[in-house]
C-alpha positions in Angstrom: 90.8 92.4 97.2 92.1 90.3 100.3 96.0 91.0 101.1 97.8 89.1 103.6 101.1 90.7 104.9 103.3 88.4 106.9 105.9 89.6 109.1 109.5 89.6 108.8 110.3 85.9 108.0 113.2 85.1 110.2 115.8 82.3 109.5 114.6 78.5 109.0 112.2 78.4 111.6 110.2 81.5 109.7 110.6 79.8 106.1 109.3 76.4 107.8 106.5 78.6 109.4 105.3 80.0 106.1 105.8 76.7 104.3 103.2 74.7 106.8 100.9 77.5 107.4 100.8 79.4 104.4 98.5 77.3 102.1 95.9 77.1 105.1 95.9 80.7 105.2 95.4 81.3 101.8 92.2 78.9 101.8 90.8 79.7 105.0 90.8 83.7 105.1 90.2 83.8 101.2 93.6 85.8 100.3 94.1 87.1 96.7 97.5 88.4 97.1 100.4 88.0 99.4 103.4 90.0 100.5 106.3 88.5 102.9 108.7 91.1 104.7 112.1 89.3 104.4 114.8 91.4 105.8 116.2 88.1 108.2 115.2 85.1 105.9 118.7 84.0 105.3 120.4 83.5 108.7 118.6 86.5 110.1 120.1 89.2 108.0 119.2 89.8 104.3 117.8 87.2 102.0 119.9 84.8 99.4 118.6 84.6 95.7 117.6 80.7 96.5 115.2 81.7 99.4 113.9 84.4 97.4 112.9 81.8 94.6 111.9 79.3 97.3 109.3 81.7 98.9 108.1 82.6 95.8 107.4 79.3 94.8 105.5 78.8 98.3 103.0 81.3 97.0 104.2 84.7 98.1 103.5 87.1 95.3 105.6 89.8 96.6 109.0 90.3 98.8 110.2 93.1 100.5 113.3 93.8 102.5 115.0 96.8 104.3 118.6 97.8 105.4 119.8 94.3 104.7 118.7 94.4 101.2 122.2 94.2 99.7 123.8 91.6 102.7 124.1 88.6 100.3 126.0 88.7 97.4 124.0 86.4 95.1 121.1 88.7 95.8 122.4 91.5 93.5 122.6 89.8 90.1 118.9 88.7 90.9 117.3 91.8 92.2 118.0 93.4 89.0 115.9 90.8 86.8 113.3 90.2 89.7 109.6 91.9 89.5 108.9 90.8 92.6 111.4 90.7 95.2 111.2 94.9 96.0 114.1 96.9 97.5 113.5 100.1 99.3 112.5 102.8 96.6 114.4 105.4 98.3 117.8 104.1 98.1 120.2 106.1 95.9 119.8 105.9 92.3 121.9 103.3 90.3 121.2 100.5 93.1 120.2 97.3 91.6 116.5 96.3 91.7 113.0 98.0 91.7 111.3 99.8 94.6 107.8 99.8 93.6 105.7 97.0 91.4 102.3 96.5 89.6 100.9 93.0 90.3 97.6 91.6 88.4 95.5 89.9 90.5 92.4 88.6 88.1 91.2 91.4 86.3 92.4 93.7 88.7 96.1 95.5 89.5 97.7 96.2 92.8 100.7 98.3 93.4 103.1 97.8 96.3 105.6 100.3 97.2 108.6 99.9 99.5 110.8 102.6 101.6 113.3 102.4 104.3 113.3 104.8 106.8 116.0 107.8 107.6 116.6 107.0 111.7 119.7 104.6 112.8 120.6 103.5 109.6 123.9 104.9 109.7 125.3 102.4 107.0 122.5 103.4 104.4 121.9 107.0 102.7 118.6 107.2 101.2 116.6 109.7 99.8 113.9 111.4 102.0 111.1 108.9 102.2 108.5 111.9 103.2 109.1 113.9 100.0 109.5 110.8 98.0 106.6 109.1 99.0 103.7 111.7 97.9 105.2 112.2 94.2 105.3 108.5 93.8 102.1 107.8 95.0 100.9 110.4 92.7 102.2 109.0 89.7 100.9 105.4 90.5 97.4 106.6 91.2 97.2 106.9 87.1 97.4 103.2 86.6 95.6 102.1 89.9 93.9 102.6 92.9 94.9 99.9 95.2 98.5 100.8 96.6 100.0 99.4 99.7 103.0 101.1 101.1 105.6 99.1 103.5 107.6 101.3 105.2 110.6 99.7 107.1 112.0 102.3 110.0 113.3 101.8 113.4 111.6 104.1 115.1 107.6 104.1 115.9 107.4 108.1 115.5 108.8 107.6 111.9 106.6 105.2 111.0 103.2 107.0 112.4 104.7 110.1 110.8 104.2 108.1 107.8 101.2 107.1 108.3 99.6 110.3 109.0 101.5 111.8 105.9 99.7 109.2 103.7 96.3 109.0 105.7 93.6 108.9 102.8 95.9 108.8 99.8 96.3 104.7 99.8 94.8 101.9 101.1 97.6 100.9 103.7 100.6 101.8 105.2 102.4 99.0 107.1 105.5 99.4 109.2 108.4 96.8 109.5 111.6 96.9 111.3 111.5 95.9 115.3 110.6 92.3 114.5 107.9 92.7 117.3 104.0 93.0 116.5 102.1 95.8 117.5 98.6 96.3 119.0 97.6 99.6 117.0 96.4 97.9 113.7 93.4 100.1 112.6 91.7 101.4 109.5 91.5 105.5 109.7 88.4 107.6 108.8 89.6 108.5 105.4 90.2 104.6 104.6 93.7 103.7 105.2 95.0 100.8 107.3 97.9 100.8 109.5 99.6 99.2 111.7 103.4 100.1 113.3 104.7 97.0 113.0 103.6 93.6 111.5 105.7 91.5 113.7 107.9 88.6 112.8 107.5 84.7 111.3 109.6 82.3 113.0 110.2 81.7 116.9 108.8 83.9 119.6 111.2 82.2 122.4 114.0 84.1 120.9 115.7 87.5 120.2 114.1 88.9 117.4 114.2 85.7 115.8 117.7 84.3 116.6 119.1 82.4 119.3 118.5 83.5 122.5 121.8 82.3 124.0 124.3 83.7 121.5 122.5 87.0 121.5 123.0 87.2 125.4 126.7 86.5 125.0 127.3 88.7 122.3 125.9 91.4 124.6 127.8 90.3 127.9 131.1 90.1 125.9 130.8 92.8 123.5 132.5 90.1 120.9 131.1 89.8 117.6 129.8 86.3 117.1 127.6 84.6 114.3 124.1 84.9 115.1 122.3 81.3 115.2 118.7 80.5 114.1 115.9 79.8 116.8 113.1 77.1 116.0 111.1 77.0 119.7 107.8 78.4 119.6 106.9 78.9 115.9 104.6 81.2 114.9 103.3 83.3 111.8 102.4 87.1 112.6 101.0 89.5 109.9 97.9 91.3 108.9 95.1 90.8 106.2 93.7 93.9 104.4 90.7 94.4 102.8 90.7 96.8 100.2 87.7 98.2 97.9 88.4 97.2 94.5 87.0 100.7 93.2 88.5 103.0 95.4 91.5 101.1 96.9 90.0 102.4 100.6 90.6 99.9 103.6 87.4 97.9 104.5 89.1 96.1 107.4 92.5 95.1 109.1 92.7 91.8 111.0 95.9 91.2 112.9 96.9 87.4 112.4 99.0 85.3 115.1 99.0 81.8 114.3 100.9 79.3 116.0 102.7 76.7 113.8 101.7 73.3 115.6 104.7 71.2 113.2 108.0 70.6 115.0 111.0 71.0 112.8 113.1 67.7 113.0 
């Protein structure tokens, strides 16, 4: 199975990039299943219901998020009913949504798990992902060997620690959180694909996908201001992982960087 993981889609530029490039990628790269990180789709922070539905219609099979999961109010009733939009699984019991889900891809079944790191998220009080993840994976293995683990965390150390904890247990551990593509994509000797951060999809000539002039001004003045979309230098970033259907082990990891030649009007 060939899985495409798209790095954090940020703002209107990110959505435009996905719309223009996803058909080409799915065809040329022979993609079977597509996941996209959507922590910054709507205005750079979180994702609204309409954007979730639209991205799914574009061909994204599974959407993940992070600490911004509930920033948009209209997502609360929607995520509780959605099977394809995942919340971090280690959020407190009772929060709406599901933290993992099974997806049928032809005659195969793949499971996607999403979790949130602990360092730096002062407004979020999560269960310990390092104690929760192994137990959850053990249960999911009874249903399918094809398992991909998404981990949204701020620190490199936390994401790399999760990789070594799960190395050899599942097919892939994909990190997000910094919106900056890292150069450490690899497949371990035990058959687990890993990258610290799958990057972002949207403007590269920006601050984490947002208007650089506004972000500079916020730092200079320390006055809160609404962030703005950036649309220059659009690019889709992410990884393509090939998994063995029978064992769930990773066979390869390809880092993806595709400029969007179309310009937003």
